[in-house]
C-alpha positions, 0 to 999 in steps of 0.5 A, spaced: 150 309 654 158 310 655 162 307 661 168 310 665 171 305 670 173 308 677 178 306 683 176 304 690 175 309 695 179 309 702 178 314 708 181 320 707 183 325 712 182 331 707 175 329 706 174 330 714 177 337 714 173 339 708 167 337 712 169 341 718 171 347 714 164 347 711 160 346 717 164 352 720 162 357 714 155 357 713 153 358 706 151 365 703 144 364 700 141 368 694 135 373 695 129 368 695 126 372 689 120 367 687 121 369 680 128 366 679 129 358 677 133 355 682 138 349 681 143 345 684 149 342 683 153 336 686 161 337 687 163 330 687 170 327 690 173 321 691 180 318 693 184 318 687 191 316 686 194 322 689 189 326 693 182 327 691 179 327 684 173 331 682 168 329 677 167 334 671 162 333 665 162 336 658 155 337 656 152 335 649 151 340 644 144 342 643 141 348 639 138 353 643 141 351 650 145 356 653 150 352 656 151 347 651 158 344 650 160 347 656 164 343 662 160 343 668 158 339 674 152 334 674 146 338 676 140 342 673 134 346 675 129 344 681 123 340 679 116 342 683 116 335 685 123 335 689 123 336 696 129 339 697 135 342 693 139 336 695 134 332 692 135 336 686 142 335 686 142 327 687 137 326 682 140 330 676 147 326 678 144 320 677 140 322 671 146 325 668 152 320 670 149 314 673 152 315 680 147 314 686 149 319 691 143 317 695 146 310 696 153 311 695 155 318 697 156 322 703 154 330 703 159 334 706 156 340 706 154 346 701 158 352 698 155 359 697 149 360 692 151 363 685 147 366 679 150 367 672 154 374 671 154 374 664 147 378 662 145 374 656 144 367 660 137 366 663 136 368 671 137 362 675 140 361 682 145 355 683 146 351 690 152 347 690 153 341 694 159 337 696 159 330 696 164 324 697 163 318 693 163 312 698 162 307 694 165 304 687 160 306 682 161 306 674 159 312 670 153 311 665 152 318 662 146 320 659 145 323 652 145 330 656 153 329 657 158 328 652 163 326 657 165 325 664 172 325 667 175 326 673 180 331 675 185 331 681 184 337 685 192 338 685 191 339 677 186 345 679 191 348 684 197 348 679 197 356 677 199 353 670 192 351 670 188 358 671 188 363 665 184 368 662 180 365 656 176 367 650 169 364 650 162 365 646 156 365 649 150 365 644 153 371 639 157 374 644 165 373 646 167 374 653 174 374 656 173 370 663 177 367 668 178 360 667 181 353 669 184 349 662 184 342 663 186 337 658 184 343 653 177 344 656 175 351 658 172 351 665 169 357 666 163 361 669 159 358 675 163 352 675 169 356 675 167 360 681 164 354 685 171 350 684 175 356 687 170 356 693 172 349 694 179 350 693 179 356 698 176 351 703 
């Protein structure tokens, strides 16, 4: 496993403001079609050197995986044994990054459920959960994750980070809205989730 250091957290008023904004805005839920798989992600925030940092991962490359190599948030499909989608987000996060949100995280709220807009991707509905990391924990990535890295929210707020990018999905090329962070393109549902977060 690969390791990445983390700084200690301190109370941050921005987290309280975000929690209040999430509580005041009930998330939009997708149609409950039983034929569509459910999934959950964890938007994990910590107190950084300047403001809040956000955890992103870059998925490892696997043949046949439609999200192979993409920059994403920790998360994945719900298992039949998961009692809730919050549990799915917590389970997937510890599997992919080693971060235990059940023991060291604070759930701030949820964003709108989303599904892929790209028709070549599998049908799925994803519920994003916003967490504040409340304890200092090392990141230990699994074989599913090539990299895990923290990005200051101020970087995502910078207009220079936002641009249209050309990405390949299976055998098709698409021009998509994106963030570009240290040469990595953040697009698709991850980009849409982060825009919801920044709007709040």
